[in-house]
C-alpha positions as CSV (number, residue, x, y, z in Angstrom):
1,M,27.7,-57.0,28.6
2,Q,28.4,-53.7,26.4
3,I,27.2,-55.3,23.5
4,M,23.9,-56.4,25.4
5,K,23.3,-53.1,26.3
6,S,23.4,-51.8,23.4
7,K,21.3,-53.7,21.8
8,T,18.9,-53.1,24.4
9,L,19.5,-49.3,23.9
10,R,19.2,-49.3,20.2
11,S,15.8,-51.7,20.3
12,A,14.2,-48.3,23.0
13,M,14.9,-46.1,20.8
14,F,13.8,-48.1,17.6
15,S,10.6,-48.5,19.8
16,M,10.4,-44.5,20.6
17,V,10.2,-43.6,17.2
18,F,7.9,-46.3,16.4
19,L,5.9,-44.8,18.9
20,M,6.4,-41.1,17.8
21,L,5.3,-42.2,14.4
22,V,2.3,-43.7,15.3
23,T,1.2,-41.2,17.4
24,G,2.3,-38.3,14.8
25,A,-0.1,-40.0,11.8
26,L,-2.7,-40.9,14.6
27,Y,-3.2,-37.1,15.2
28,L,-2.8,-36.7,11.8
29,F,-5.7,-38.6,11.3
30,V,-7.6,-36.9,13.8
31,S,-7.1,-33.5,12.2
32,T,-8.6,-34.3,8.9
33,Q,-11.6,-36.5,11.3
34,E,-11.9,-33.0,12.7
35,I,-12.2,-30.8,9.8
36,A,-14.7,-33.3,8.1
37,D,-17.0,-33.9,11.3
38,A,-16.9,-29.8,11.1
39,S,-18.2,-29.7,7.4
40,Q,-20.4,-31.9,7.9
41,E,-22.5,-29.9,10.6
42,F,-22.0,-26.5,8.8
43,N,-23.4,-28.3,5.6
44,D,-26.1,-29.2,7.5
45,N,-27.1,-26.6,9.0
46,V,-26.9,-24.0,6.0
47,G,-29.5,-21.0,6.0
48,K,-29.8,-21.2,9.9
49,T,-27.2,-18.6,9.8
50,Q,-25.0,-20.6,11.4
51,E,-21.2,-19.9,11.1
52,F,-18.0,-22.2,10.2
53,P,-17.2,-23.4,13.7
54,N,-14.0,-21.6,15.5
55,G,-13.2,-24.7,18.0
56,A,-13.2,-27.3,14.9
57,F,-10.7,-25.0,12.8
58,I,-8.6,-24.9,16.6
59,E,-8.1,-28.5,16.8
60,T,-7.8,-29.1,13.7
61,A,-4.7,-26.9,13.6
62,F,-3.9,-28.3,17.1
63,F,-4.1,-31.8,15.7
64,A,-2.3,-31.4,12.9
65,A,0.2,-29.5,14.6
66,V,1.1,-32.0,17.1
67,G,1.4,-34.9,14.7
68,A,3.8,-32.4,12.6
69,A,5.5,-32.3,15.7
70,Y,6.0,-35.8,16.9
71,I,7.1,-37.2,13.7
72,P,10.5,-34.7,12.9
73,I,11.5,-35.6,17.2
74,G,11.3,-39.7,16.3
75,V,13.4,-38.9,12.8
76,W,16.2,-36.9,14.8
77,A,16.0,-39.3,18.0
78,T,16.8,-41.8,14.7
79,I,19.6,-39.5,13.8
80,S,21.0,-38.4,16.6
81,K,21.0,-42.6,18.2
82,H,21.6,-42.3,21.4
83,T,24.3,-39.3,21.6
84,S,21.9,-36.7,22.6
85,K,18.8,-36.4,24.9
86,I,16.7,-33.4,23.4
87,P,14.6,-35.5,21.4
88,Y,13.8,-37.6,23.8
89,I,13.2,-35.1,26.7
90,L,11.1,-32.9,24.3
91,A,9.2,-36.1,23.6
92,I,8.5,-36.8,27.2
93,G,7.4,-33.2,27.7
94,G,5.0,-33.0,25.1
95,S,3.8,-36.4,25.9
96,M,3.5,-35.4,29.3
97,S,1.2,-32.0,27.9
98,L,-1.3,-33.9,25.9
99,I,-2.0,-36.1,28.4
100,I,-2.4,-33.4,30.5
101,L,-4.1,-31.0,28.4
102,Y,-6.7,-34.0,27.3
103,V,-7.7,-34.7,31.4
104,L,-8.4,-31.4,31.8
105,S,-10.9,-31.2,28.3
106,R,-12.1,-33.7,30.5
107,T,-12.9,-32.1,33.7
108,V,-12.8,-28.3,32.5
109,D,-14.5,-26.0,30.7
110,I,-11.7,-25.1,28.1
111,P,-12.2,-21.7,25.9
112,L,-13.2,-22.2,22.3
113,V,-13.2,-26.3,22.6
114,G,-15.5,-26.0,25.8
115,Q,-15.7,-29.4,28.2
116,Q,-15.3,-32.4,25.6
117,D,-17.8,-35.7,27.1
118,D,-16.8,-38.2,24.6
119,V,-13.8,-41.5,25.4
120,G,-13.2,-42.8,22.2
121,F,-10.8,-45.9,21.4
122,I,-8.0,-43.4,19.3
123,D,-8.5,-40.8,22.5
124,I,-7.1,-44.1,24.6
125,L,-4.9,-45.1,22.0
126,S,-3.3,-42.0,21.9
127,K,-3.2,-42.0,25.6
128,V,-1.4,-45.5,25.8
129,L,0.6,-44.9,22.8
130,Q,2.3,-41.2,24.3
131,A,2.8,-43.3,28.0
132,G,4.6,-45.3,26.0
133,I,6.7,-42.8,24.3
134,I,7.0,-41.2,28.2
135,A,8.4,-44.4,29.3
136,V,11.0,-45.8,26.7
137,S,12.3,-41.7,26.5
138,A,13.2,-42.1,29.7
139,Y,14.8,-45.2,30.3
140,I,16.5,-44.0,26.6
141,I,17.8,-40.4,29.3
142,V,18.5,-42.8,32.2
143,S,20.7,-45.0,30.0
144,I,22.5,-42.7,27.9
145,R,23.2,-40.5,31.8
146,R,24.5,-43.7,33.0
147,D,26.2,-44.6,29.9
148,K,28.4,-41.0,30.0
149,K,29.2,-42.0,33.5
150,L,31.0,-45.4,32.7
151,S,32.9,-43.8,30.0
152,L,34.4,-41.1,32.3
153,L,35.6,-43.3,34.9
154,A,37.2,-45.7,32.1
């Protein structure tokens, strides 16, 4: 029974790390696309007294920072295995925050970037990956708590 729990927990941990790495890579990809789009827009409007869009810098930096944050947290979860809940708590908090921010950006006029009206494949994919991170991380946290309680009773 303990071996089965250990295999299940190990599989959950590797699933979460995989989801974190893929999500991080996706955000890094989006950051490069964002700056490429802004550069193209700027080049198309050269001579029309348009400045390089500040929102593009902010979005690019944001997406790059998110992508860069997901990867080390995923690596941290791998290194700590299932001895620490902290990387999983950070993964849940970060992913929930990004989902909420995404919904807000589609419903409210956010300073510097405005209200977004586009919903694309990458948007949906990232939210599905983040929901998976939340679900698997929550399972791991519950499992760690349960295992600690069982070890105290033994």
